[in-house]
C-alpha positions in Angstrom: 128.1 116.4 102.7 127.7 116.3 99.0 125.0 113.7 98.4 122.1 115.5 100.0 122.4 118.8 98.2 120.0 117.7 95.5 116.7 115.8 95.2 118.4 112.5 94.2 120.8 112.8 97.2 117.9 113.4 99.5 116.1 110.4 98.2 119.3 108.2 98.7 119.6 109.5 102.2 115.9 108.8 102.9 116.2 105.3 101.4 119.2 104.5 103.6 117.3 105.4 106.8 114.0 103.8 105.6 115.7 100.5 104.9 116.8 100.4 108.5 113.5 101.7 110.0 110.8 100.8 107.6 108.0 101.4 110.1 109.2 105.0 110.6 109.2 106.2 107.0 106.7 109.0 107.8 108.8 110.2 110.8 112.0 110.0 108.7 110.5 112.3 106.1 109.3 114.7 108.7 112.6 114.9 110.5 114.4 115.3 107.2 112.2 118.3 106.5 112.8 119.8 110.0 116.4 119.0 110.8 119.5 119.5 108.7 121.4 117.5 111.2 119.1 114.6 110.7 119.4 114.9 107.0 123.2 114.8 107.4 123.0 111.6 109.5 120.9 109.9 106.8 123.2 111.2 104.1 126.2 109.9 106.0 124.5 106.5 106.3 123.9 106.4 102.6 127.5 107.3 101.9 128.9 104.8 104.4 126.7 102.0 102.9 128.0 102.9 99.5 131.6 102.9 100.6 131.1 99.5 102.3 129.7 98.1 99.1 132.7 99.3 97.2 135.1 97.7 99.8 133.2 94.4 99.6 133.7 94.3 95.8 137.4 95.0 96.1 140.4 92.8 96.6 142.4 95.2 98.6 144.9 94.0 101.1 143.2 96.0 103.9 139.7 94.9 102.8 138.7 93.2 106.1 139.9 96.2 108.2 138.1 98.7 106.0 135.0 96.6 106.0 135.0 96.5 109.8 135.6 100.3 110.0 132.7 101.1 107.6 130.4 98.6 109.4 131.2 100.2 112.8 130.4 103.6 111.3 127.1 102.3 109.9 126.2 100.8 113.2 126.8 104.1 115.0 124.8 106.1 112.4 121.9 103.7 112.6 122.0 104.1 116.4 122.0 107.9 116.2 119.1 107.8 113.7 117.2 105.5 115.9 117.7 107.8 118.9 116.5 110.8 116.8 113.4 108.9 115.7 112.7 107.7 119.2 113.0 111.3 120.4 110.3 112.4 117.9 108.1 109.4 118.7 108.6 107.9 115.2 110.2 104.7 116.4 110.8 102.9 119.6 113.3 100.2 120.6 111.8 96.8 120.3 109.6 97.7 117.4 112.1 96.2 115.0 114.7 97.8 112.8 114.2 95.6 109.8 110.7 94.5 110.1 
């Protein structure tokens, strides 16, 4: 993980998670301070979103396949982040991911 090794990378990681769970921003910050694994999840989400954006702007022959692969990874990371937040009481299913 290279993005979260500095302040800017940590903010990108936080922003990626906060966009998905806006009502859990405080819990996200807390978990990022307490858990390197959680920071890695958020950083991986930021990197995957960035990679997906690059794929969407391309005209590669395998664009649709890569788009699907990145979206699947993003969905898995979002689910893992949601589980971590739920475990800490910072978010619960049904409270809305994007509201």
